[in-house]
C-alpha positions in Angstrom: 0.0 0.0 0.0 1.4 3.4 -1.0 2.7 5.7 1.7 0.6 8.7 2.7 2.5 11.8 4.1 0.6 14.3 6.2 2.3 17.7 6.1 1.5 21.3 7.0 3.0 22.8 3.9 3.8 21.0 0.6 6.2 22.7 -1.8 5.8 21.5 -5.4 9.2 22.2 -7.1 12.7 22.5 -5.8 14.1 25.5 -7.8 14.8 29.1 -6.9 11.2 29.6 -6.0 10.6 26.3 -4.3 13.5 25.7 -2.0 13.7 29.2 -0.6 9.9 28.9 0.3 10.5 25.4 1.8 13.5 26.7 3.9 11.9 29.9 5.1 8.6 28.2 6.1 10.5 25.4 7.9 12.4 28.1 9.8 9.1 29.0 11.3 8.8 25.6 12.8 6.3 24.2 10.4 6.4 20.7 8.8 7.4 21.1 5.2 7.6 18.5 2.4 9.4 19.4 -0.8 8.4 17.5 -4.0 10.7 17.7 -7.0 11.6 15.3 -9.8 15.4 15.8 -9.2 17.3 14.0 -6.5 18.8 17.4 -5.3 17.2 20.8 -5.0 18.1 23.7 -7.3 15.7 23.3 -10.1 16.4 24.3 -13.7 18.5 27.3 -12.6 21.1 25.3 -10.8 21.1 22.1 -12.8 20.4 23.0 -16.5 20.1 26.8 -16.6 21.6 29.9 -14.9 24.5 28.2 -13.1 25.9 25.9 -15.8 25.4 28.6 -18.5 27.5 31.1 -16.5 30.2 28.5 -15.9 30.4 28.1 -19.7 30.2 31.8 -20.3 33.2 32.4 -18.0 35.2 29.9 -19.9 34.3 31.7 -23.1 35.3 35.0 -21.8 38.7 33.7 -20.7 39.2 32.6 -24.4 38.2 36.1 -25.8 40.2 37.9 -23.1 43.3 35.8 -24.1 42.8 36.5 -27.7 42.6 40.3 -27.0 45.5 40.4 -24.6 47.8 41.5 -27.4 46.3 45.0 -27.0 47.9 45.3 -23.6 51.3 43.9 -24.8 50.7 40.4 -23.6 50.6 37.5 -26.1 49.4 34.0 -25.4 49.5 31.0 -27.6 46.3 30.0 -29.4 43.7 28.8 -26.7 43.4 25.1 -26.5 39.8 24.1 -25.6 39.3 20.9 -23.7 35.6 20.5 -24.0 35.6 17.7 -21.5 37.4 19.9 -19.0 34.9 22.7 -19.5 32.1 20.2 -19.0 33.7 18.8 -16.0 34.0 22.3 -14.4 30.4 23.2 -14.8 29.3 19.9 -13.5 31.5 20.3 -10.4 29.9 23.7 -9.8 26.4 22.3 -10.2 27.2 19.3 -7.9 28.7 21.7 -5.3 25.7 24.0 -5.2 23.0 21.3 -5.4 24.9 19.4 -2.7 24.9 22.4 -0.4 21.2 22.7 -1.0 20.6 19.1 -0.2 22.5 19.6 3.2 20.4 22.7 4.0 17.3 20.8 3.2 18.3 18.1 5.8 19.4 20.7 8.3 16.1 22.4 8.2 14.1 19.2 8.6 12.4 19.7 5.2 11.3 16.3 4.0 12.3 15.7 0.3 10.2 13.6 -1.9 11.6 12.7 -5.3 9.1 12.4 -8.2 6.7 14.4 -10.3 3.7 15.6 -8.2 0.2 15.8 -9.6 -2.8 17.3 -7.8 -5.6 14.9 -6.9 -7.7 17.5 -5.2 -7.2 20.8 -3.3 -5.4 19.1 -0.4 -3.7 16.1 -2.1 -0.7 15.6 -4.3 0.1 12.2 -5.8 3.7 11.6 -6.5 4.4 9.3 -9.5 5.8 6.0 -8.3 5.8 7.6 -4.8 3.7 8.6 -1.8 0.5 10.5 -1.6 1.1 13.9 0.1 -1.7 15.5 2.0 -1.2 19.2 3.0 -2.8 22.1 4.7 -1.1 24.6 2.5 0.8 24.4 -0.7 3.3 26.4 -2.7 3.6 25.6 -6.5 7.0 26.4 -7.9 7.3 24.2 -11.0 9.0 26.8 -13.2 9.0 26.9 -17.0 10.2 24.8 -19.9 11.6 25.8 -23.4 9.2 26.4 -26.2 9.8 24.7 -29.6 7.3 25.4 -32.4 6.2 22.3 -34.3 8.1 23.4 -37.5 11.4 23.5 -35.6 10.8 20.3 -33.7 12.9 17.6 -35.3 13.5 14.3 -33.4 17.3 14.5 -33.6 19.9 15.6 -31.0 21.4 17.9 -33.5 18.3 20.3 -32.9 18.7 21.5 -29.4 17.0 23.6 -26.9 18.9 25.4 -24.1 19.2 22.3 -22.0 20.8 20.4 -24.9 23.1 23.3 -25.6 24.4 23.2 -22.1 25.4 19.6 -22.3 28.2 20.9 -24.5 28.6 17.5 -26.3 30.9 19.0 -28.9 31.7 22.3 -30.7 29.9 22.2 -33.9 31.7 23.8 -36.9 28.4 25.5 -38.0 25.8 26.4 -35.4 22.4 28.1 -36.2 20.8 29.9 -33.3 17.1 30.6 -33.8 16.1 33.6 -31.6 18.1 36.7 -30.7 17.0 36.9 -27.1 19.2 36.5 -24.1 19.4 32.7 -24.2 20.3 32.6 -27.9 22.9 35.3 -27.6 24.5 33.9 -24.5 24.9 30.4 -25.9 25.8 31.9 -29.3 28.6 33.9 -27.8 30.0 30.9 -25.8 29.9 28.5 -28.9 31.5 31.3 -31.1 34.3 31.7 -28.5 34.9 28.0 -28.6 35.3 28.0 -32.3 31.8 27.5 -33.9 30.7 29.6 -36.9 27.5 31.0 -35.4 24.6 32.3 -37.4 21.8 34.0 -35.4 18.3 34.5 -36.9 15.9 36.9 -35.3 12.3 37.5 -36.4 12.2 41.1 -35.3 14.3 44.1 -36.4 16.8 43.9 -33.6 18.5 41.7 -31.1 17.1 41.5 -27.6 13.6 42.7 -28.6 12.1 45.0 -25.9 15.4 46.2 -24.6 16.3 49.9 -25.2 18.1 50.1 -28.6 20.9 52.4 -27.4 21.9 49.7 -24.9 21.8 46.9 -27.4 24.0 48.7 -30.1 27.4 48.2 -28.3 26.6 44.5 -27.8 25.5 44.1 -31.4 28.6 45.7 -32.8 30.8 43.3 -30.7 28.8 40.2 -31.6 29.0 41.1 -35.3 32.8 40.6 -35.1 32.2 37.2 -33.4 29.3 35.7 -35.2 29.5 34.6 -38.8 26.1 36.1 -39.7 23.2 37.9 -37.9 20.0 37.9 -39.8 17.2 40.3 -38.6 13.6 40.3 -39.7 14.1 36.7 -40.8 12.0 33.7 -40.2 13.0 30.0 -40.1 10.2 28.3 -42.0 11.2 24.7 -41.3 14.2 22.5 -40.5 15.1 19.3 -42.4 17.6 16.7 -41.5 20.0 15.7 -44.3 23.1 13.6 -44.6 25.2 16.8 -44.5 23.5 18.3 -41.5 20.3 20.2 -40.7 19.0 22.3 -43.5 17.2 25.6 -42.5 14.7 27.1 -44.8 15.0 30.9 -44.3 12.7 33.8 -45.3 13.9 37.3 -45.1 14.8 40.4 -47.2 18.6 40.2 -46.7 19.0 36.4 -47.2 21.2 35.2 -50.0 21.4 31.6 -49.1 17.9 30.6 -48.3 18.6 27.0 -47.5 21.9 26.9 -45.5 23.1 23.7 -43.7 24.3 23.5 -40.2 25.8 20.9 -38.0 23.7 21.8 -35.0 20.7 24.1 -34.4 19.8 25.8 -31.1 16.1 26.8 -30.8 15.9 29.6 -28.3 12.5 31.3 -29.0 11.2 31.5 -25.5 9.8 29.5 -22.5 6.4 28.7 -21.3 5.1 28.0 -17.8 5.3 24.4 -16.7 1.7 24.1 -15.7 0.5 21.3 -18.0 -0.1 17.9 -16.4 -0.1 19.1 -12.9 -3.8 18.5 -12.3 -4.4 22.2 -11.4 -8.1 21.8 -12.6 -8.6 19.1 -10.0 -7.3 21.4 -7.3 -9.4 24.3 -8.6 -6.4 26.5 -9.4 -7.2 29.0 -12.2 -4.7 29.6 -15.0 -4.7 32.2 -17.8 -4.7 31.7 -21.5 -1.0 31.3 -21.6 -0.8 28.7 -18.9 0.4 31.0 -16.0 -1.3 30.5 -12.7 -3.3 33.5 -11.6 -2.1 35.0 -8.3 -2.9 38.0 -6.2 -0.3 40.4 -4.6 0.4 37.8 -1.9 0.9 35.2 -4.6 -2.2 33.4 -3.5 -4.1 31.5 -6.2 -7.8 31.2 -6.7 -7.6 28.5 -3.9 -6.9 30.4 -0.8 -4.5 27.9 0.8 -2.5 27.3 -2.4 0.2 29.8 -3.5 2.3 30.0 -6.8 5.7 31.6 -7.3 8.3 32.0 -10.0 8.0 31.4 -13.7 4.6 29.6 -13.4 3.1 32.7 -11.7 4.0 35.1 -14.5 6.7 37.1 -16.2 9.4 38.0 -15.9 10.8 34.5 -15.8 13.8 35.2 -13.7 15.2 33.2 -10.8 15.6 36.2 -8.4 12.0 37.2 -9.0 11.0 33.6 -7.9 13.1 33.8 -4.8 11.6 37.3 -3.9 8.1 35.9 -4.3 9.0 32.8 -2.2 9.9 35.2 0.7 6.5 36.9 0.3 4.7 33.6 0.5 6.7 32.5 3.4 5.9 35.6 5.3 2.2 35.3 4.4 2.0 31.7 5.6 3.8 32.8 8.8 0.9 35.2 9.5 2.4 38.5 8.2 0.6 40.8 5.9 3.1 40.5 3.1 2.7 41.5 -0.6 4.8 41.5 -3.7 5.7 45.2 -3.9 9.0 45.3 -5.8 9.3 48.6 -7.6 11.7 47.0 -10.2 13.1 43.6 -11.2 16.7 43.5 -12.5 17.6 41.7 -15.7 21.1 40.8 -16.9 22.3 39.3 -20.2 25.6 37.6 -19.5 27.2 38.2 -22.9 30.4 40.2 -23.4 29.8 43.0 -22.9 27.1 42.4 -20.4 23.8 44.2 -20.5 21.7 45.0 -17.4 18.7 47.1 -16.6 16.0 47.6 -14.0 13.0 49.8 -13.5 11.4 51.9 -16.3 13.0 51.7 -19.7 12.9 54.4 -22.3 11.0 52.0 -24.5 8.3 51.4 -21.9 8.1 55.2 -21.2 7.4 55.8 -24.8 4.7 53.2 -25.0 3.1 54.7 -21.9 3.4 58.3 -23.3 5.2 59.1 -20.0 7.5 62.1 -20.0 10.9 61.3 -18.5 14.4 62.7 -18.5 17.2 60.5 -19.8 20.9 60.9 -19.4 23.7 58.7 -20.7 27.4 58.6 -19.6 29.7 57.0 -22.2 32.4 54.9 -20.7 35.0 56.6 -22.9 35.1 59.0 -20.0 35.8 56.2 -17.4 39.4 55.8 -16.3 38.7 52.1 -15.3 37.1 51.3 -18.7 40.2 52.8 -20.4 42.5 50.6 -18.4 40.4 47.5 -19.4 40.4 48.6 -23.0 36.6 48.3 -23.0 35.3 51.8 -23.5 32.2 50.7 -25.6 30.0 50.7 -22.5 27.4 53.2 -21.3 25.4 53.9 -18.2 22.0 55.4 -18.6 19.5 56.9 -16.1 15.8 57.4 -16.6 14.5 60.1 -14.2 11.2 61.6 -13.3 11.3 65.2 -14.7 9.5 66.7 -11.7 10.8 64.9 -8.6 14.2 63.9 -10.0 13.5 60.4 -8.7 15.4 57.6 -10.4 12.9 55.4 -12.3 15.2 53.2 -14.3 18.8 52.4 -15.0 20.4 50.7 -18.0 24.0 49.6 -18.3 26.0 47.9 -21.1 29.6 47.1 -20.6 31.9 44.6 -18.8 30.6 43.6 -15.4 27.3 45.4 -15.9 25.5 42.7 -14.0 27.6 43.4 -10.9 26.7 47.1 -11.1 22.9 46.9 -11.4 22.5 46.2 -7.7 23.2 49.8 -6.8 20.6 50.9 -9.2 18.0 48.6 -7.7 18.6 50.0 -4.3 18.3 53.5 -5.6 14.9 52.7 -7.2 13.6 50.8 -4.2 14.7 53.6 -1.8 13.2 56.3 -4.0 16.5 57.9 -4.4 16.9 60.9 -6.7 19.6 61.5 -9.3 21.1 64.0 -6.9 21.4 61.3 -4.3 23.5 59.3 -6.6 25.5 62.2 -7.7 26.4 63.1 -4.1 27.3 59.6 -3.2 31.1 59.2 -3.2 32.2 56.3 -5.3 35.7 54.7 -5.3 38.1 55.7 -8.1 38.8 54.3 -10.6 35.9 51.9 -10.9 33.1 51.3 -13.3 30.6 52.1 -10.6 31.7 55.7 -10.9 29.8 55.8 -14.2 26.5 55.7 -12.2 27.6 58.7 -10.2 28.8 60.5 -13.3 25.6 59.8 -15.2 23.6 61.4 -12.4 26.0 64.3 -12.4 25.5 64.7 -16.1 21.9 65.3 -15.6 22.8 68.7 -14.2 25.5 69.2 -16.7 28.3 68.9 -14.1 29.9 65.5 -14.7 33.7 65.9 -14.3 34.6 63.4 -17.1 32.0 64.4 -19.7 31.9 67.4 -22.0 29.3 69.8 -20.6 26.2 70.4 -22.5 25.8 74.0 -23.5 22.7 75.6 -22.1 20.6 77.8 -24.3 
């Protein structure tokens, strides 16, 4: 007879939304059972997403840095890439982090249950080939999965999604990346650094659709020197497997070869919520037309004792947003009047240069017909950027014209992701541009560009040519 587990709180999913929720609720002294298909916590982010991709990207940047070191009077031999060594490094990182999470799970007395969980009713989850879990309250954190349109879904390992690309089975001589979003560009950059001839096809008229164009331009210019081709306003009609490789049928104004052949293809056209097959209807949990679970400001679903966090609870699909929501739910279950009230959500594209932004963008302001002030500080005026030989960067502030409050920040350049935290704090604290300008920053650092951008708003940046006032 199958085992039945009675628990106060069941957490369905062990990723960056699930395990923080489980840990923080267990810290309150409650019985928590965490159900996940993987043997160790961490979810997609730790096992086949954020973490392994950044390990690969770091290896790729080491290669490009070595190749460009001659600019500084330092010459290395041609980089030798041990693909097994790179794969071994990323697996070690994944094993270390997931192992730490497993130990934290045990230390907090969270009961792990391995297997896919499906709702039987509003208080019961049946784990495939496992126990029945009955709960008083539940947190759904099952994340998202890659989207692959039927025309691009060939039953061959040579057509990959992001999970397949991160397996790093080889370095294909010719790689087609379908989709010019952050996943496509990050993986395309890595494979190009390793030696692949990369072609990127994007349906819209620019890479990273939705991101401010002035931030994307420096990244595009650098990727144009690394990628074999970048096709914009181009559609992949279908893929066909041939003895010579995967033939892609392209449609676009600038296409000369409409049927190129590639050794591998990465389909990176987006992700969708992992809500199918969970039995949500049996639990009475409502979803929208795209499959996202409907939640209120406390991340409570249509069933009052069931919550949802992370990718399954709506965009943006980012790990840190899932963790933030998990904290809100943990506080709510603990009896506090907690709500999701983040003023901004940071985003980072880990290419080289990196691109990071948070808060209101210029693109969004235009769509909303909202008047804003915008100021940009070019990194050509940064001493630190000059020493790094990376002056293509830029720091931009979007400011309320009346209150001078910082509404948004965008940064493109090396280590942009490490700089966006200051911008987030400024937005959350309601800081003004003058607050940033009056905050002493260490010299010479890239973070100074935030201060100097704020100073430029008044025309007083030390390392920028002043704008003549009329």
